[in-house]
N, C-alpha and C positions, 0 to 999 in steps of 0.2 A: 658676564662675563667674569671667569675667573683669573685673579691676580697672583703673581708669584709672592713668595714670603718679602724677598727682596724689595720688588717694586710697591707692596706695601709700607714696608717701612721706610722707604725713600720717602713716597709721599704724605706718610704722615709727619716725618721730620720735616716737612714742605711746610706742614698747617702748624704745627707746633711753634716753627720760627716765626710764623705771619702773626700766630696769637700771642707770641712776646712782643713783637714789633707793637702790634696795635695797641696792647696793654700799656706800655711805655709811651703812647701820645704820636706813634710816629704812622703812615700809611705803609703797606706792602704792596709788593705788587706780583702776580703770579699771573703767568703766560700777558695775555692784556689787559687784565683784569685788575684793576686798582682796589685795594681793600681799605680800607679807614674804620675809624673805631666804631664808627655806626654800623660796620659791620660784623661784628666780633661775634655776634649769634650765629650769625653764616658760617664763620671761621670754626667756629666750636660745633657747629653738627658736620662739618667736616671732618674733625676731629673723630667723632663718633663714627661715624661712618667708615672712616681708614683704620680703627682701632676693633672694629667688628669684622672687616675684611683681615687684615692681620690674623686676626683669632681664627678665622675661618681657613686662611692660607696654612696656618700651622697644624689646625687640626688635620688638613688633606695630606699635608708633609708626615704627619706622623702616623697617617692610614686611618685615622678617625674621623670619619668624614660623618657630619651633621644629618646628613641626607640618607632616607634608606626607601628602597624598594620592596613596596607591598603587593600582593597577588590576590586580588579580589575575585570570589569566581561566584555569581547570581545564582540562587536555587530557588526554585519554585517549592513551596511548601505542600 
């Protein structure tokens, strides 16, 4: 699923806020999930995910797509 740059920035900021809250000993709630210090690794994985999605969305917005279509024609020798 492709996300817009704005969506990626918004979701990345949510997870960054969650990391700060957890790092200071608090718990954090996103939707119906309660995250606590024990889930810090999970929060960091989400931060990595949203950073990659943001980079992909920004590349797509700039006309630089990481994907490229290639046509291969098999031939018998």
